[in-house]
C-alpha positions, 0 to 999 in steps of 0.5 A: 500500500499504496498501489496504482489501483488504489483510490485517492482522496485529495483536497486542500486544507489548513493551507496545505495539500492532503491525500488519503489513500485507501484500498477502495474509494471512500463514499461521499458521505465519508468524504464529507465528514473528513472534510467537515473535521478539517473545516472545524479544525481550521476554524478553531485553530487558524491564525490566518482566519479572522473568524477563528477562536485563535484570532479572537485571542489576538484581539483581546485577553480573556478566557477561551474554550477550545475543543477537546483536542486542546488538552493533548495539544497543550500538554505536548507543547508544555513539555516541549516548551520546558525541554527546549527552555522556551525555544519551542513555543505556541506563542511564536505567532507574534514573532512570525508576524513580525518577520512577515509570516502574517495573516496576509502573507505579506512576507515583509518584516515589520522590524527586527525579530522579537522574542515570543511572550513567556508562557508563564507570564501570558498563558494558563492552558488548563485542558481545553480552557486557555486563559491569557493575560495579554493579546496573544497570537497562538500558532500551533503549526508545529504540532497542529497538522500532526493532530489533524492527521490523527483526527482524520485517522479516527474518523476513518477507523470509526467508519471501518477503514483500517488500511489507509495512508494519510499524506499531509504534505509530507507528514504521513500516517500509515495503517495497514498490513503492507508497509510503504517506502518513503523518500527523504527529501533533500533539504536543498533540492526537493527533486532529490532524496537523501535516503528512504524509510519504510513506514509500517503502521505509524507516523513519519513527520518532517520539518525543514527550514526551506519549506516556508522560507522568504527574504534573506535567511528568513523561515518559519522555524523561529527560536521563541527566546530570540524570535530569530530563525534557527541556523543550525539544523536544516531538516528533521524527520521523526517516526512515532505511533502518534502523528501529533507527537511526531509532528511536534518532535520534528520541530523540537529537533531544531532546538534540542538534541534527539538524545535529549528528547528521547528521554521523555518520548518514544520515537526515532529520528534523523537530524541534518545540520547546516554543515551537511552532517547528520545525526540519528537514533539507533532505532531510525528505520531509514537508509541514507544514501552516501 
């Protein structure tokens, strides 16, 4: 899986391209339910939509109720925030906007980089209730796409679909008996691969500083303590049972060594650095080309 005769369901959602491959075509009703899951998630969490709950937080402080999935997302972000000493944070949205990655995609910096607000000073995230002391631009992009993959997988399974591959523009979740071989994209040349990995019944997520880049040295992976783009790592890959966790850890690898993250999470990983070197876990199921 997937094979040429399999069915594919492609669509745009949360600003990216999705494809769900299944052994047989999904019926129209299930496709509609999947699209509704995506629309609801976008309506709750997108900082690019003026009608989202997250955008309401940017306008004024207060107490905000978010969907049930907020609890798991908040726990993951808090753990990664602590491990990285604040470098990885969901409060990075204002820093991204400062550098031009704003709701209108201006891609024009409005000034020098600014650090993200400290979690301890600005945010109380208790389950699905968020209380803010100042207006905040919440950005959950580092783990949110992975969480949405998991929500779609739950919807598929609830309707009897057990074999599928969800591809959210390179963040993958595989379910089924037959593994799939995935190429690891070269961080400087998308037409090439630096290796392959066999994915069987789990998630594979990637993050790269070249995926959303603009201007001179500007990209979407910012250090929350400085507001500046990171320059050490250029690409990461992670494998885990849960796509949200794999997605979040793919970004965390820009700020913390994989061995440190392994102390708190069960996953395998690969990091490629700007000097061309690479580091990877003993359990990484991939093959790198020489």
